[in-house]
N, C-alpha and C positions, 0 to 999 in steps of 0.2 A: 322546166319541167320539177316537180318535186316527186319525195320516194316518200313514202309512210311504211313501218314495218308495224304489223299485228304480230303476237303469239299466239297460238291458238295448241292446247293439249287437249286431243282427243279422247274422250273415257270411252273404251272398249264395254257392248251391253255385258259380255262374258268374258272370261279371261280368254286369251288367242294363245291356243300351246302351238308352238315347233320344236325340233331338235332342241334348240338353241336356249328352250326355258318356255316362261309364259309372259305376258302382256295385259297390262291391262291400263294403260294409256299411251299414245304416241304425241310426238312433239312435232308442232308445223309452225311456219311463220307465212302470213300472209303478206305479200309483197303489193303496193300498192302504186301505179305511177301515174300522175295527173298531170296534163298540159294542156292550157286552154278548155277546164273545164271537162273535160274527158278522160277518163280511169279507166286504166287497164289494172288486169287482176293476175296475179300468179302464187303459186305455192312456192315455199322452201321446206321439203317433207325429207325425215330423215330415220332413220331405225335406230336406237342405241344398241350398239355391241355387232353391226352389220354395216352401216354409214364409215367408211373409213373416214372422214373429215372431221367427223363429230368426236369429241373427247369430254367437253363438258359443254354445257349450257355458256357458261359466262365468256369461254372464250368463242366459242359460236358465234355469238351476237355480237362480239366484238368485231369477227371476219365478217358477219353481215353490214355492218357498220360500216366497215373498212369500202367492201365492195358496193354497196351505196354510194360514198364518196366519188370513189371511181369512178362509177356508171355517171355518175353528173356533170364528173368533169372532164370525160369524153362528150357528155352529151352537150355541153357547153361549148367546145370545141368544133364540135359536127351540125348537130342542129338539123341533122336526118336519122330519123328512127330505123329506118331500112339500113344504114352503113351501121347502126349503133347496135344492130341484131348481127349483120357480120364480124364485127368486131369480136363480140363479146366472148365465143368460141376459143379467140386466139389469144384469150389472155393469158398468158401461161401459168399465174396462179388459179387463176379459177378453173383450171380443168381439173384441179385435185381438188376441188368441189363442187362434183355434177349438179349436186340436191341446189347448192345456191343458184348457178350457172342456169336451171332446168327453171328455176321461179323467175329467173328476171328475161330468158328467153319467151315464157309463157306473158308477162305482163307486159314487154314490148310489144308480142305480135296482138295481143287484145288492143292495145292502147292504138294499135297501127290502124286496124280494122274496126276501128271506133266505139270500142269498150262496150260491147255488147256481147261479151264471152264469146265471141266468135275467132278461136287461135286459127282453126285453117279453113278458108270457105270450102265445102263439101258438101255432098250430100247425109252425111250426116249431123253435121253442125247445120244444115236447114231442116232438121225433123224427117226427111227423108229415106232414112236409111236404118237399119236396125244390125248392132252388129252380133253375131255368136259367142257367148262366154260359157266359163266351164263354170259350174258349182264348186266351191270351196270348203272342206271339207276339214277343219282343226282337228288337231289332236286332243283327245281326253280320256278318259274311262270306257269301253264298251257300250254303255248304255245311250252316252252325248255323241260319239259318234253315230252310232245307228240312228238317232234322234236327227240329226244332220243330215242324215241321208237322206231320212223317207221325206223329211222335209223339202229336200231340193226336188228332189223325183216329184211329189206334187205339186211343187211351181213350174215342171213341164224342164227340166235342165236334160238335156242327153248327153251332156260330157261333166263330170264329177273328177275332181283336182282333190285326192284325200295325202294328208299328211303323213308322212309315216318316222319312226325312228324315236318317240319319244318314250311310246310304252312298247310292251314286251312285243318283239315282229311277230311271234306265233297268231296273238291276239288280233293283229292289224292285218296277216295274209287271212286268216279266219273269216276279218269281215270282208274282206275286198273276195273271196272267196264263196263267199255267202251271197253275195251281191250278185256275182257273176253266172251265180247258178239260177238266178232268178232274171236275170236279160243278156241276150246274146248281145256279142261287139257288135251287130247290126243295131241292136237297139239302145244300148249304151257304151258310151266309151269312156275309158278307167283309166287318169293317168293318177301318177304319184311323186309326192315331191317329198324329197330325202335330206335338204337343206344341209347333205357334206355328213349324215350321222354316221357314216359305216366306214371300215376300215378296206383294203382293198380286196383283202379272203372273203369277207362278208360279203362285199356287197357283190364278188363273183358266185357266190352261189344264191345270193338272193335274187340278183337278175334271170337264172333261170328256173327258180320259182315263179318269179313273175311273170314269164314269157308262157307260161302253163294256162295261165288265168286271164293272157292275151289283152294284155296291159299296152295302152297306147305308147305311154314314155314312162321314164323316169327324169326326175329332175334330179339334177347334183348328188350322185349316188355317194361320192367320197370328197371329202374337204377340200376348197380351191387350195390350188398350189401343188397338189399332188399328180403333176401335169404326165411325166411318164407313165403311171397306174393311170389316169385317166383317160392319155392317149390308147393304152391296151385293154382298157373294158371297152371304146368303142370301138377299135377294132373288128373287137371279139364278140359283141354283147348279142345276146339273141331278142332284143326286144331297143328302140332307140332310146338312147341319151339326150339330156338336155342339160347346156351348161347354166348356170345362175351366177351365183355367189363367183364364179371362175372368172367371170369379167370383171367383177369388182376392182375399182381401181386403174384401170388398165385406159388411157387416155392417149398412150404414141399410137397413129395410127398405123407404122410399119411392127408395132410389136403386137397390134391387134392383130392383124393380117398372117403373123409365125403362131401365134397363139393357138388360130381357128386351123390354121395350115396341117401345126403338130397334130393337135387331138382329132381334127374330123369330126366332131360331134355330128347325130344325126339331127342334133335342135342346137337354138340358142333360144334364152327368155331373155327380154330384154324389159328391164324397168329404168325409164329416162332419168329420174331423181338417183339413182345409184349406177349408174351405165353412159354417162355424159353430155347427161340432156339430150335436149331434143337433138343437137346438132350430133353428139354423139351416138344418139341411137340410129340415126339416118347412116353413120359409118358404117357400124354393125353390121346393120341390112345389107347394106352395098355388098361388103364383102363376101357375108353368108351367100347371098344369093350367086355370089362367081363362084362361088362353091359347093354348088348345090347343096346349101345346108338349109332347110328351113326354119323359121324364128315365128315366134307370135309375143305379146307384149303382156304387161300384166303390172299392175298397183302395186307401189310401194307402199302401200296402207294409205296414200293421201287423202285429205279430205276430198267432196265432191267438187272441191277448186280443181285439185290436178287432174284428178282423175277425168273429168272433162274433159283437160286439153288432152290425156293419153287417147282419150276415144279419137279424139278427131284428129289426133298422128294417126293412128292405128288405120281411121277411114283413108286415108292419103294416098294405102297399099292396096292390092286389089287379094288380099288372105284371106282365103274361106275359111282357114282353122280358128277353131272357139279361141278369142281370147280370154287373159285371167283379167277382167274386170268389173267383176262379180263384189266389190269391196264397198261399194257405198252405204250399205245396211250396216254394219260393224258396229257403228257410232252411237251413242243417247247424245250425242251433242253436234251429229255434222251442219254442215255450211247447209243452208237451203238450196237449191235444185233442180233443175228441169229432167235429170237423167230419171230415167224411169227403169225398171227390169221388168220383163216380160217374158215368161214360155221361152227362159235357156237365152233371151239378148236384151242387149243394152239400147235404147234411145234417147231421143230427145223429144220430151213431150211437151210440145208448146204451149203455153197459157199456163207452165207449173210453175211453183214456187222458183225466183231464178234469184242469185247472190246477187 
């Protein structure tokens, strides 16, 4: 087996705003595994300031190189892709590097399935299934946010997710009120994502105001780590709360279970590059379903390579909720893809440009 790593700096068409600031570019590394002329492709995707394993580029690339050597050593002793795939999530150090784990898992799955970008053999990867997705509204001034909303509605989206917490909350609430005055809850589902922007008191008051607008859910109203406060909010909330950043950095199965059992959120949001790779994401789903907690998947701003993997993983489950997988059009230099978005769904359009 050969391993090649290719850095990729994705350039946003417009600065992408969250409560943590604005992004103009995002780093990824593509993993190419080659065996007997067949190549498997995966993506290591990080978000600076959010991915706990990333401190700086040089140290992170040294880690990638070290894990490449480790995978090659395991491969030489095992010579079996299935066993290699099973061993990866149990490598203790890799548990702290979910983005690297996700990249290797993806590349091995692709290699195992013939190097055709089929990570999971299901109706989606065969081009037979469309996955409903939400339209993502980035933070900015009022005109910019309303421009995005109108664009997504014209494109046929029936679920919108609006990021809040960076500009004046009264402006954001005014925009949401304006949308809801035009579209009933049966016509349009509204989600909001706070990215931990509010303290407990602010969040509690905000939940009451949002409930009057029939908001579907709010992601991460308070910062990660405020377990007691989050549990209290989830117990008394008038609208569903979803955990996102709260799940980052937790790899131990028992700690995962204790966290969900203590907070009892209505939903969890899963990003394989942040939440334990493919294996860790499956663990979170199993635990959530055992506790009757809903879930959906979103991209961690991957290129089309990683996005395709997450779409195929999501299609392994019968989950009717719109997923957060509409990020493929964010970049000026995204990788070629067969993925297509139409009328609020994502699907594989056979015959389109593939990587």
